[in-house]
C-alpha positions in Angstrom: 116.1 181.5 28.6 118.3 184.5 28.9 117.5 185.6 25.3 116.6 189.3 25.3 112.9 188.7 25.7 110.0 190.9 24.9 106.7 189.4 25.5 104.4 190.6 22.7 102.6 188.3 20.3 104.3 188.3 16.8 100.9 189.0 15.2 101.1 192.4 16.8 104.2 193.1 14.6 102.3 192.6 11.5 99.2 194.6 12.4 101.3 197.2 13.8 103.1 197.8 10.5 99.9 198.5 8.8 99.8 201.9 10.5 101.6 203.0 7.7 99.6 202.9 4.5 102.3 204.4 2.4 105.7 202.8 2.0 107.5 206.1 1.2 106.1 207.4 4.5 107.8 204.5 6.3 111.1 205.2 4.7 110.6 208.9 5.9 110.5 207.9 9.4 113.9 206.1 9.0 115.2 209.2 7.5 114.0 211.3 10.4 116.1 209.1 12.8 119.2 210.0 10.9 118.3 213.6 10.7 117.9 213.7 14.5 121.4 212.2 14.7 122.7 215.5 13.2 122.7 216.6 16.9 125.2 213.8 17.5 127.4 214.7 14.7 125.8 212.9 11.8 126.6 214.3 8.4 124.9 211.8 6.1 122.4 209.2 5.6 122.7 206.8 2.7 119.8 204.8 1.3 120.6 202.0 -1.1 119.5 198.7 -2.4 121.5 195.8 -1.3 121.5 192.1 -2.3 120.8 189.4 0.3 123.9 187.1 0.3 121.7 184.1 0.9 119.3 184.1 -2.0 120.1 187.1 -4.0 116.8 189.0 -3.2 116.9 192.8 -2.8 117.1 194.4 0.6 117.0 198.1 1.6 120.0 199.6 3.4 120.1 202.7 5.7 123.5 203.8 6.9 124.2 207.0 9.0 127.3 208.2 10.8 125.4 209.4 13.9 126.3 208.5 17.5 125.1 205.0 17.1 123.5 203.0 19.8 124.9 201.6 23.0 123.9 198.0 23.9 121.2 199.4 26.2 119.9 201.9 23.6 119.5 199.3 20.8 117.6 197.1 23.2 115.2 200.0 23.9 115.0 200.6 20.0 114.1 197.1 19.1 112.0 196.1 22.0 108.3 196.9 22.2 106.1 199.4 24.0 109.2 201.4 24.7 109.6 205.0 23.6 111.8 207.7 25.0 111.9 210.8 23.0 113.0 214.3 23.5 110.2 216.8 22.6 111.9 218.4 19.6 113.3 215.4 17.9 111.3 214.4 14.8 112.0 210.8 14.8 114.3 209.2 17.4 114.5 205.5 17.5 111.3 205.1 19.3 108.3 203.0 18.4 108.3 204.4 14.8 111.4 202.3 14.1 109.5 199.1 14.4 106.4 200.2 12.6 108.4 201.6 9.6 110.7 198.7 9.2 108.1 196.1 9.5 106.0 198.1 6.8 108.7 197.7 4.3 109.8 194.1 4.9 109.4 191.0 7.1 112.9 191.2 8.6 115.4 193.7 9.7 118.9 193.5 11.1 120.5 196.5 12.9 124.2 196.9 13.2 125.3 199.9 15.3 128.6 201.2 16.6 128.9 203.6 19.5 131.9 205.2 21.4 131.3 205.8 25.1 134.0 206.8 27.5 136.5 205.8 24.9 135.1 202.4 24.7 133.8 201.2 21.3 130.9 198.8 21.4 129.3 197.0 18.3 125.9 195.7 18.8 123.7 193.6 16.4 120.0 193.1 16.7 117.5 191.1 14.6 113.8 191.6 14.4 112.6 188.8 12.1 108.9 188.2 11.5 110.1 185.2 9.3 111.9 183.6 12.3 108.8 184.1 14.7 106.4 182.9 12.1 108.4 179.9 11.1 109.3 178.8 14.7 105.6 179.3 15.7 106.6 181.5 18.7 103.9 183.1 20.8 106.1 186.0 21.8 108.5 188.4 20.1 112.2 187.2 20.6 114.8 189.8 19.5 118.2 188.2 19.4 121.0 190.6 20.2 124.8 190.3 20.6 127.4 192.8 21.5 131.1 193.3 20.9 133.9 195.5 22.3 136.7 196.7 20.0 140.0 195.8 21.6 142.0 199.1 21.9 145.3 199.0 20.1 144.5 196.4 17.6 142.3 197.7 14.9 139.7 195.3 13.6 139.8 193.1 16.8 136.7 192.7 18.8 135.9 190.7 21.9 132.4 189.3 22.7 130.6 191.0 25.5 128.8 188.3 27.6 125.9 189.9 29.3 124.5 186.8 31.0 126.1 183.4 30.0 128.1 182.3 27.1 125.5 179.7 26.2 123.1 182.6 25.9 125.5 184.7 23.6 125.9 181.6 21.4 122.1 181.1 21.2 121.5 184.8 20.2 124.3 184.6 17.8 123.1 181.3 16.2 119.5 182.7 15.8 120.9 185.7 14.0 123.2 183.7 11.8 120.3 181.4 10.8 117.7 184.0 10.0 119.8 187.1 8.9 121.5 187.6 5.5 124.9 186.8 7.1 125.7 183.1 7.8 128.9 183.5 9.8 130.0 185.7 12.7 132.9 187.0 10.5 130.4 188.2 7.8 128.5 190.0 10.5 131.6 191.7 11.9 132.8 192.6 8.4 129.7 194.7 8.1 131.1 197.1 10.5 134.3 197.5 8.7 132.2 198.9 5.7 130.6 201.6 7.9 132.8 204.5 6.7 132.9 206.1 10.1 133.9 205.2 13.7 130.4 205.3 14.9 126.9 205.1 13.3 124.1 202.7 12.6 123.3 200.4 9.7 119.8 199.0 9.1 119.1 196.4 6.6 115.6 195.5 5.8 115.1 192.2 3.8 112.4 189.9 2.6 110.7 193.1 1.3 107.0 192.9 0.9 105.3 192.0 -2.4 102.0 193.8 -3.7 98.9 192.1 -4.5 100.2 190.9 -7.8 103.0 189.2 -6.2 105.6 191.8 -7.4 108.0 193.7 -5.2 106.2 196.8 -4.0 109.4 198.9 -4.3 110.6 199.3 -7.8 114.4 199.5 -8.0 114.6 199.0 -11.8 112.8 201.9 -13.5 115.5 204.4 -12.2 118.9 203.1 -11.0 119.3 206.3 -8.8 115.7 206.2 -7.2 113.3 203.8 -5.3 109.9 204.1 -6.7 106.5 202.8 -6.1 104.6 201.2 -8.9 101.9 203.5 -10.3 98.4 202.4 -10.7 97.9 203.8 -14.1 94.3 203.8 -15.0 93.4 207.4 -15.7 94.2 209.2 -18.9 93.9 212.7 -20.5 97.4 212.6 -22.0 98.6 216.2 -22.3 97.4 217.4 -18.8 98.5 214.1 -17.4 102.1 214.4 -18.8 102.5 217.9 -17.5 101.0 217.0 -14.2 103.1 213.8 -14.0 106.3 216.0 -14.2 105.1 218.1 -11.3 106.5 217.5 -7.8 103.1 217.1 -6.4 102.6 214.0 -8.4 106.1 212.8 -8.4 106.6 212.6 -4.8 103.8 210.1 -4.4 105.9 207.5 -6.4 109.5 208.7 -6.2 111.7 208.6 -3.1 114.0 210.9 -4.6 111.3 213.6 -5.3 109.7 213.1 -1.9 113.1 213.3 0.0 114.0 216.5 -1.8 111.2 218.3 0.1 110.8 216.2 3.2 112.7 218.9 5.2 112.2 222.6 5.2 115.9 223.0 6.2 118.6 220.4 6.2 121.1 220.5 9.0 124.1 222.4 7.7 126.5 220.1 5.8 124.1 217.1 6.0 123.7 214.8 3.0 121.1 212.4 2.0 122.4 210.1 -0.7 120.0 207.7 -2.5 121.5 204.9 -4.4 124.8 206.6 -4.8 123.5 210.0 -5.9 122.9 213.0 -3.8 119.4 214.2 -3.1 119.3 217.8 -4.0 117.3 219.7 -1.4 114.4 221.5 -3.0 112.9 224.8 -1.7 109.4 224.9 -2.9 109.2 228.7 -2.5 111.8 228.9 -5.3 109.1 227.5 -7.8 106.6 230.2 -7.1 105.7 233.3 -9.3 104.6 236.4 -7.3 105.3 235.1 -3.9 103.8 236.8 -0.8 104.4 236.2 2.8 101.4 236.2 5.1 101.5 236.1 8.8 99.0 233.9 10.8 98.7 234.0 14.6 96.9 230.9 15.7 94.8 231.0 19.0 95.0 228.1 21.3 92.3 228.6 24.0 92.2 232.3 23.4 95.9 232.6 23.7 98.0 233.4 20.6 100.6 230.7 20.3 103.4 231.7 18.1 103.4 233.2 14.5 103.2 231.2 11.3 104.4 232.8 8.2 103.0 231.2 5.0 104.6 231.8 1.7 102.0 231.7 -1.1 102.3 232.1 -4.8 101.6 230.7 -8.2 103.2 227.6 -9.5 105.5 228.6 -12.5 103.3 226.3 -14.8 100.1 228.2 -13.8 97.6 228.4 -15.3 98.2 225.4 -17.5 98.7 223.1 -14.5 95.9 222.5 -12.1 98.1 222.0 -9.1 97.1 223.6 -5.8 97.8 223.0 -2.1 99.7 223.8 1.0 102.9 222.0 2.0 102.5 221.9 5.7 105.7 221.2 7.8 105.9 220.4 11.6 109.3 221.0 13.3 110.9 221.0 9.9 109.4 217.8 8.6 106.8 217.7 5.8 103.5 216.2 7.1 101.0 217.2 4.5 102.4 217.7 0.8 100.2 219.9 -1.4 97.2 219.8 0.9 94.2 220.8 -1.2 92.0 222.9 1.2 89.3 223.0 -1.5 87.3 220.1 -3.0 89.2 218.3 -5.7 86.8 219.4 -8.5 86.8 223.0 -7.4 88.8 225.4 -9.8 89.2 227.9 -6.9 92.8 228.3 -6.0 94.0 226.8 -9.1 97.8 227.1 -9.5 98.2 228.5 -6.0 100.8 226.9 -3.8 101.8 227.7 -0.2 104.4 226.5 2.3 104.3 226.9 6.0 105.5 225.4 9.2 102.7 224.7 11.8 104.3 223.6 15.1 101.0 224.5 17.0 99.3 221.3 15.7 100.3 217.7 16.4 101.1 215.2 13.6 99.2 211.9 13.5 101.2 208.6 14.4 102.3 208.0 10.8 103.4 211.6 10.3 101.3 211.9 7.1 98.5 213.9 8.6 97.6 216.0 11.6 95.3 215.1 14.5 91.8 216.3 13.6 91.4 219.1 16.1 89.5 222.4 15.9 93.0 224.0 15.5 93.4 222.1 12.3 90.0 223.1 11.1 90.7 226.7 12.0 94.0 226.5 9.9 92.2 225.0 7.0 89.7 227.8 7.0 92.4 230.5 7.3 94.3 228.8 4.3 91.1 228.8 2.2 90.6 232.5 2.9 94.2 233.2 2.2 94.1 231.4 -1.1 90.9 233.3 -2.3 92.3 236.7 -1.2 95.6 235.8 -3.1 93.9 234.4 -6.1 
């Protein structure tokens, strides 16, 4: 059939999604896409909980007012084995889009609106593991439909037929059967709530449950946050309480805490809103007592590659609080939060925190670590030395 067809076995979807161990890391990749869109005029990303029209179950909404995607671009974004990125973008709707959405839920619908040569297109794509599993398909089918806005009559759109009318109908019917929207009018209404003439809306639904059969994401504890459920086994109450209030602990379970330090600098005027409330950008160096700035010139193959300035200091709660580590950013994006360069049981470096942007090493696939190279080892040793000298 003419359905936009990508030949990859659906099992690949599920195994591919496990490349993200940590759910908040998957959410971060979707934030990266919106931050990259700041170059195309994006000024916000909104993350919210939505309710699935069909069954009342919760879904996850990402809405940005970036450039949106053309019909060609959404096909690249939602098909497989395709990745076209410019070197200095953090995210870009490359392969990371699939791995992160599938890490969070079984299904995702993408609605995007794009203006090109004064023509406005609206495209809808559905990547549904549920659909593929229940119909027993041996390949990945990503139904997509496109519309053009009729100029001069707001709210009116016409269907764009890429191959045949039957094909359009088939794509649309699949979307209506397996998405949260059961009529074409409902789908099109989603574009009216977009708050801007162009941008992208991503809705992830059928969110994954944890091993206890409970939703992995916790929307209830804090109405303005999305949390992960803690596995609360360890005690030592007082230290625990103090420690639990600290950012280095919070960010593991709280999207609001994590998002506040995810970027070293936010594009000017850019807002991240989580469940209706602004995420306040947090500069870790503001938390430090007696900060010092130390220059490091990494050598790559005997050639100095750039200069890295590390800000290092004591956390305000020191010495009460045994927090230590370096927040290492890469091209503005946090890769390793509070990286402890000493063994966990060591008291060396206690209370010392550092921040640096290391563009000379490459992040791992999930952007939660760096590729293990001799450069990384050298950096680790330099940070150990720096900590001991400072301490």
